[in-house]
C-alpha positions as CSV (number, residue, x, y, z in Angstrom):
1,X,-11.1,2.7,10.9
2,X,-10.6,-0.7,9.2
3,X,-12.7,-3.6,8.0
4,X,-13.3,-6.1,5.3
5,X,-16.1,-4.2,3.6
6,X,-15.4,-0.8,2.0
7,X,-19.0,0.4,2.3
8,X,-19.2,-0.5,6.0
9,X,-15.9,1.3,6.7
10,X,-17.1,4.4,4.8
11,X,-20.3,4.5,6.8
12,X,-18.5,4.1,10.1
13,X,-16.1,6.9,9.2
14,X,-18.9,9.2,8.2
15,X,-20.7,8.5,11.4
16,X,-17.6,9.1,13.6
17,X,-16.7,12.3,11.7
18,X,-20.3,13.6,12.3
19,X,-20.1,12.8,16.0
20,X,-16.7,14.5,16.3
21,X,-18.0,17.7,14.7
22,X,-21.1,17.6,16.9
23,X,-18.9,17.5,19.9
24,X,-17.3,20.8,18.8
25,X,-14.0,19.2,17.6
26,X,-12.4,19.5,14.2
27,X,-10.9,16.7,12.1
28,X,-7.3,17.9,11.3
29,X,-6.1,15.0,9.1
30,X,-7.5,12.0,7.4
31,X,-6.1,9.6,4.8
32,X,-8.0,7.1,2.7
33,X,-6.3,3.8,2.1
34,X,-7.5,0.7,0.4
35,X,-6.2,-2.5,-1.3
36,X,-5.1,-2.3,-4.9
37,X,-7.9,-3.2,-7.3
38,X,-5.4,-4.4,-9.9
39,X,-3.1,-6.4,-7.4
40,X,-5.0,-7.1,-4.2
41,X,-2.6,-7.6,-1.3
42,X,0.4,-5.9,-3.1
43,X,2.0,-2.6,-2.3
44,X,2.8,0.0,-5.0
45,X,6.2,-1.4,-5.9
46,X,4.3,-4.6,-6.8
47,X,5.3,-6.9,-4.0
48,X,2.8,-9.0,-2.0
49,X,2.8,-7.6,1.5
50,X,2.2,-9.1,4.9
51,X,3.5,-12.6,4.3
52,X,5.4,-12.9,7.5
53,X,3.7,-12.1,10.8
54,X,4.6,-13.5,14.3
55,X,2.0,-15.6,16.0
56,X,0.8,-14.9,19.5
57,X,1.0,-17.6,22.2
58,X,-1.9,-18.4,24.4
59,X,-5.5,-19.6,24.1
60,X,-8.6,-17.6,23.2
61,X,-10.7,-19.6,25.6
62,X,-10.5,-22.4,28.1
63,X,-10.8,-25.0,25.3
64,X,-7.5,-26.8,25.0
65,X,-7.2,-26.4,21.2
66,X,-8.7,-22.8,20.9
67,X,-5.4,-21.1,20.3
68,X,-5.0,-17.3,19.6
69,X,-2.9,-18.3,16.6
70,X,-4.0,-21.5,14.8
71,X,-1.6,-24.4,15.0
72,X,-0.9,-26.1,11.7
73,X,2.1,-28.4,12.4
74,X,1.5,-32.0,13.4
75,X,2.0,-32.8,17.1
76,X,4.6,-35.4,16.2
77,X,6.9,-32.7,14.7
78,X,8.9,-31.7,17.8
79,X,10.0,-29.0,18.7
80,X,8.5,-27.2,15.7
81,X,4.9,-27.9,16.8
82,X,5.7,-25.9,19.9
83,X,7.5,-23.1,18.1
84,X,5.3,-22.2,15.1
85,X,1.7,-21.6,14.1
86,X,2.2,-22.2,10.3
87,X,5.7,-23.2,9.2
88,X,7.9,-20.2,9.8
89,X,5.4,-18.3,11.8
90,X,7.1,-17.8,15.2
91,X,4.9,-18.1,18.3
92,X,5.8,-15.1,20.5
93,X,4.6,-14.4,24.1
94,X,1.7,-11.9,24.1
95,X,3.6,-9.4,26.4
96,X,5.6,-8.3,23.3
97,X,2.5,-6.8,21.9
98,X,0.0,-6.2,24.8
99,X,0.6,-4.7,28.3
100,X,0.1,-6.9,31.3
101,X,1.2,-10.3,29.9
102,X,4.4,-12.4,29.9
103,X,7.1,-11.4,27.5
104,X,9.9,-13.5,26.0
105,X,12.4,-15.5,28.2
106,X,15.6,-17.2,27.2
107,X,13.5,-20.4,26.6
108,X,10.8,-19.7,24.0
109,X,8.5,-22.2,25.7
110,X,8.8,-20.6,29.1
111,X,7.0,-17.3,29.9
112,X,9.2,-14.3,30.8
113,X,8.5,-11.3,33.0
114,X,5.1,-9.7,32.8
115,X,4.9,-6.3,31.0
116,X,4.2,-3.7,33.7
117,X,1.0,-1.7,33.6
118,X,1.3,1.8,35.1
119,X,-1.3,3.0,35.7
120,X,-3.3,-0.3,36.1
121,X,-6.0,0.7,33.6
122,X,-3.4,0.4,30.8
123,X,-3.6,-3.4,31.1
124,X,-4.7,-5.0,27.8
125,X,-3.6,-1.8,26.0
126,X,-0.8,-1.5,23.5
127,X,1.3,1.1,21.6
128,X,0.7,2.0,17.9
129,X,3.3,3.5,15.6
130,X,2.0,5.0,12.4
131,X,4.0,6.2,9.4
132,X,2.8,7.6,6.1
133,X,5.3,6.4,3.6
134,X,5.4,8.0,0.1
135,X,6.6,5.6,-2.5
136,X,8.4,6.8,-5.6
137,X,7.5,3.8,-7.8
138,X,9.0,5.1,-11.1
139,X,12.3,6.1,-9.3
140,X,12.6,2.7,-7.7
141,X,12.0,0.7,-10.9
142,X,14.2,3.0,-13.0
143,X,17.0,2.5,-10.5
144,X,16.5,-1.2,-10.5
145,X,16.6,-1.2,-14.3
146,X,19.8,0.9,-14.5
147,X,21.6,-1.0,-11.8
148,X,20.6,-4.4,-13.2
149,X,22.1,-3.2,-16.6
150,X,25.3,-2.3,-14.8
151,X,25.5,-5.5,-12.8
152,X,24.9,-7.7,-15.8
153,X,28.2,-6.5,-17.2
154,X,30.1,-7.9,-14.2
155,X,31.4,-11.5,-13.8
156,X,28.9,-13.6,-11.8
157,X,25.9,-11.3,-12.5
158,X,25.2,-12.1,-16.1
159,X,21.5,-11.9,-16.9
160,X,20.6,-9.8,-13.9
161,X,17.2,-8.2,-14.4
162,X,15.4,-5.4,-12.6
163,X,12.8,-7.8,-11.3
164,X,15.5,-10.1,-9.8
165,X,17.5,-7.3,-8.4
166,X,14.4,-5.9,-6.7
167,X,13.6,-9.3,-5.3
168,X,17.1,-9.6,-3.8
169,X,16.6,-6.3,-2.0
170,X,13.2,-7.4,-0.7
171,X,14.1,-11.0,-0.1
172,X,11.0,-12.1,-1.8
173,X,9.6,-12.1,-5.4
174,X,6.6,-10.0,-6.2
175,X,4.3,-13.0,-5.5
176,X,5.7,-13.4,-2.0
177,X,7.8,-16.4,-2.8
178,X,11.1,-16.3,-0.8
179,X,14.2,-15.8,-2.8
180,X,16.2,-18.4,-0.9
181,X,13.7,-21.1,-1.9
182,X,13.4,-20.0,-5.6
183,X,16.6,-18.0,-6.4
184,X,16.3,-17.5,-10.1
185,X,12.7,-16.6,-10.8
186,X,9.3,-16.1,-9.2
187,X,7.0,-19.0,-8.4
188,X,3.4,-17.6,-8.0
189,X,2.2,-21.0,-6.7
190,X,4.6,-20.8,-3.8
191,X,3.9,-17.1,-3.2
192,X,0.2,-17.6,-2.6
193,X,0.5,-20.8,-0.6
194,X,0.3,-19.7,3.1
195,X,1.4,-23.1,4.3
196,X,4.7,-22.8,2.5
197,X,5.6,-19.2,1.6
198,X,7.0,-18.4,5.0
199,X,8.7,-21.7,5.6
200,X,12.3,-20.7,5.3
201,X,15.5,-20.5,7.3
202,X,18.8,-18.7,6.7
203,X,21.6,-20.5,8.7
204,X,20.3,-24.0,8.1
205,X,18.4,-26.1,5.5
206,X,14.7,-25.5,5.3
207,X,12.7,-28.5,6.6
208,X,9.5,-29.9,5.4
209,X,6.9,-30.5,8.1
210,X,3.8,-32.7,8.4
211,X,0.8,-30.5,8.8
212,X,-2.5,-31.3,10.6
213,X,-4.5,-31.1,7.3
214,X,-2.2,-33.4,5.4
215,X,-0.7,-30.7,3.2
216,X,2.7,-31.5,1.6
217,X,5.1,-28.7,0.8
218,X,6.5,-29.9,-2.4
219,X,8.1,-26.7,-3.5
220,X,11.9,-26.4,-3.6
221,X,13.4,-26.2,-0.1
222,X,16.1,-23.7,0.7
223,X,19.6,-24.7,1.5
224,X,21.6,-23.1,4.3
225,X,22.7,-19.6,3.4
226,X,24.6,-18.1,6.4
227,X,26.8,-15.9,4.3
228,X,23.9,-14.3,2.3
229,X,24.9,-15.7,-1.0
230,X,21.4,-16.5,-2.1
231,X,19.4,-14.0,0.0
232,X,21.6,-11.0,0.8
233,X,22.0,-10.0,4.4
234,X,20.8,-6.6,3.4
235,X,17.4,-7.9,2.1
236,X,14.5,-6.3,3.8
237,X,13.1,-9.6,5.2
238,X,16.5,-10.6,6.6
239,X,17.2,-7.3,8.2
240,X,13.9,-7.4,10.2
241,X,13.7,-11.1,11.0
242,X,16.9,-13.1,11.3
243,X,14.9,-16.3,11.9
244,X,17.3,-19.1,12.8
245,X,20.4,-16.9,12.6
246,X,22.0,-15.2,15.6
247,X,22.2,-11.4,15.6
248,X,23.8,-8.5,17.5
249,X,21.2,-9.3,20.1
250,X,22.4,-12.8,20.7
251,X,20.9,-16.2,19.8
252,X,17.9,-16.4,17.5
253,X,15.4,-16.4,20.4
254,X,16.5,-13.0,21.6
255,X,15.1,-11.5,18.4
256,X,11.5,-12.4,19.5
257,X,11.6,-9.2,21.7
258,X,11.9,-7.2,18.4
259,X,8.9,-8.6,16.7
260,X,5.9,-6.4,15.8
261,X,2.3,-6.9,14.6
262,X,2.1,-4.8,11.4
263,X,-0.2,-3.8,8.6
264,X,0.5,-1.8,5.5
265,X,-2.4,-0.2,3.6
266,X,-1.7,1.3,0.2
267,X,-3.0,4.9,-0.6
268,X,-3.2,6.5,-3.9
269,X,-3.7,5.1,-7.4
270,X,-1.1,2.7,-8.9
271,X,1.4,4.1,-11.4
272,X,0.3,2.7,-14.8
273,X,3.8,2.7,-16.2
274,X,6.1,1.6,-13.3
275,X,9.1,3.3,-14.9
276,X,7.3,6.6,-15.4
277,X,8.4,9.9,-13.9
278,X,5.9,10.5,-11.0
279,X,6.3,14.3,-11.2
280,X,4.4,14.2,-14.5
281,X,1.5,11.9,-13.4
282,X,-2.0,13.1,-12.5
283,X,-1.7,11.9,-8.9
284,X,1.2,14.3,-8.2
285,X,3.3,11.6,-6.6
286,X,0.7,10.9,-3.9
287,X,0.9,7.1,-3.5
288,X,2.4,5.0,-0.9
289,X,1.8,3.0,2.2
290,X,0.0,3.7,5.5
291,X,2.1,1.6,7.9
292,X,0.8,0.7,11.3
293,X,2.4,-1.6,13.9
294,X,1.5,-2.7,17.4
295,X,4.0,-3.5,20.1
296,X,4.5,-3.2,23.9
297,X,7.4,-0.7,23.5
298,X,7.8,1.7,20.6
299,X,11.3,2.5,21.6
300,X,12.5,-1.1,22.0
301,X,10.7,-2.5,19.0
302,X,9.7,-0.1,16.2
303,X,12.4,2.5,16.8
304,X,15.0,-0.2,17.3
305,X,14.2,-1.8,14.0
306,X,14.1,1.5,12.1
307,X,17.2,3.1,13.6
308,X,19.5,0.1,14.3
309,X,18.7,-2.7,11.9
310,X,17.2,-1.0,8.8
311,X,19.0,2.2,8.4
312,X,21.7,2.5,11.0
313,X,24.8,0.4,11.2
314,X,25.2,-1.6,7.9
315,X,26.8,-4.4,10.0
316,X,23.6,-5.0,12.0
317,X,21.9,-7.3,12.8
318,X,24.7,-9.5,11.4
319,X,27.7,-9.2,9.1
320,X,28.6,-6.1,7.1
321,X,25.9,-6.8,4.5
322,X,24.7,-3.2,4.1
323,X,21.7,-1.1,4.7
324,X,18.1,-2.1,4.1
325,X,17.9,-0.7,0.6
326,X,14.2,-0.9,0.3
327,X,13.0,1.3,3.2
328,X,16.1,2.0,5.3
329,X,16.7,5.7,6.1
330,X,20.4,6.1,6.4
331,X,21.0,8.5,9.4
332,X,23.8,10.4,7.7
333,X,22.9,14.0,6.9
334,X,23.9,16.2,4.0
335,X,26.1,15.2,1.1
336,X,27.1,11.6,1.1
337,X,23.8,10.4,2.5
338,X,23.8,7.1,0.7
339,X,22.7,3.5,1.3
340,X,24.8,0.6,0.2
341,X,24.7,-3.2,0.2
342,X,26.8,-6.1,-1.0
343,X,25.5,-8.7,-3.5
344,X,27.2,-12.0,-4.3
345,X,27.3,-13.4,-7.8
346,X,27.0,-17.0,-9.0
347,X,30.7,-17.6,-8.6
348,X,30.9,-15.9,-5.2
349,X,32.0,-12.6,-6.8
350,X,31.0,-9.5,-4.8
351,X,29.5,-6.3,-6.2
352,X,28.2,-3.3,-4.3
353,X,25.0,-1.5,-4.9
354,X,25.2,2.2,-3.8
355,X,22.5,4.9,-4.2
356,X,21.6,8.3,-2.8
357,X,18.0,7.9,-4.2
358,X,15.2,7.6,-1.7
359,X,12.2,5.8,-3.1
360,X,10.4,5.5,0.3
361,X,10.1,8.7,2.2
362,X,8.2,9.2,5.5
363,X,5.9,12.2,5.2
364,X,4.1,12.0,8.5
365,X,3.0,9.8,11.3
366,X,2.7,9.5,15.1
367,X,2.9,7.4,18.2
368,X,-0.3,6.4,20.1
369,X,-1.5,4.5,23.0
370,X,-4.3,2.0,22.2
371,X,-6.5,1.4,25.3
372,X,-8.4,-1.7,26.0
373,X,-12.2,-1.9,25.6
374,X,-12.6,-1.9,29.4
375,X,-10.4,1.2,29.7
376,X,-12.4,3.0,27.1
377,X,-15.6,2.1,28.8
378,X,-14.7,2.4,32.5
379,X,-11.9,5.0,32.6
380,X,-11.9,7.2,29.5
381,X,-15.7,7.0,29.1
382,X,-16.2,7.7,32.8
383,X,-18.5,4.9,33.6
384,X,-16.4,3.6,36.4
385,X,-17.8,4.2,39.9
């Protein structure tokens, strides 16, 4: 159950729980998540979440301008007006998320094959992947502090801080500002500006677009960074969305088939001292993220991202940049189960970050089919003739 008002959500949950029990069923598991009161929109490591989501192609009605995803780029900016909602927000065919609709084709403007619906009542349904991710906040920030102190002794990494090191591994600063637009320090203004904070490229210079509301993106624009000098190839945002870069899947458009619609909901209270040892705190380490994502194929999208790009081959999706250090789960078992990535200093010096510490640990989850309203009413609810 989710909503914008906590009281209404609690009332709905209580009502549903009561009806479940009246039906003779038992509730085996529940988890209470909510936004952070101290840092709304941020997860427990302190980073603003949910900056980059794909847009969905199509119209919500027959009205020519009633798009599912609002269009912000001026019509005279071609081809960008056809490719994005907001700057950097890729428009993806709905069949990547919902069954029964066109998927991606080699040309992003041309609809591809329709996602099959077997049985027919699965049309307009989707698949949901859920993970309960425990976050070891103190371990993460103590590791960042220790590794930053080590790196700052190396040529090309002078002045490295735990905040900047963490930002390099995420690809964004805590505010959400992208590292390749502001490499040296956070810019909260950029981080909170939705018309600018996702406008970035990797292989080419970031462009400034005219928007329909007249907004001008006057923040620093990123320069081309194909080798991962400014934003490491192992950065979380670069591992999961190669943007204008090619990948092991092919040209940039081929990665549209790997996009997901996601939401992360924090659970547990924030750790007051981010460097503290969680084992001694009152919450007994119980804090983290309830991660949910929607896609047309769990195997081809969610599992692909987790097993192949985040924690599998360090050379994927492109170059031997390393593992996704933030949430990647290296598949190696037993001793030597480590994650590693390459960082590049201000004089192109290379340094490696290696750790066997896991600060994001999956502790549960499941895969689900999400039926349409008509399927709930006519098939599952038994109202069909």
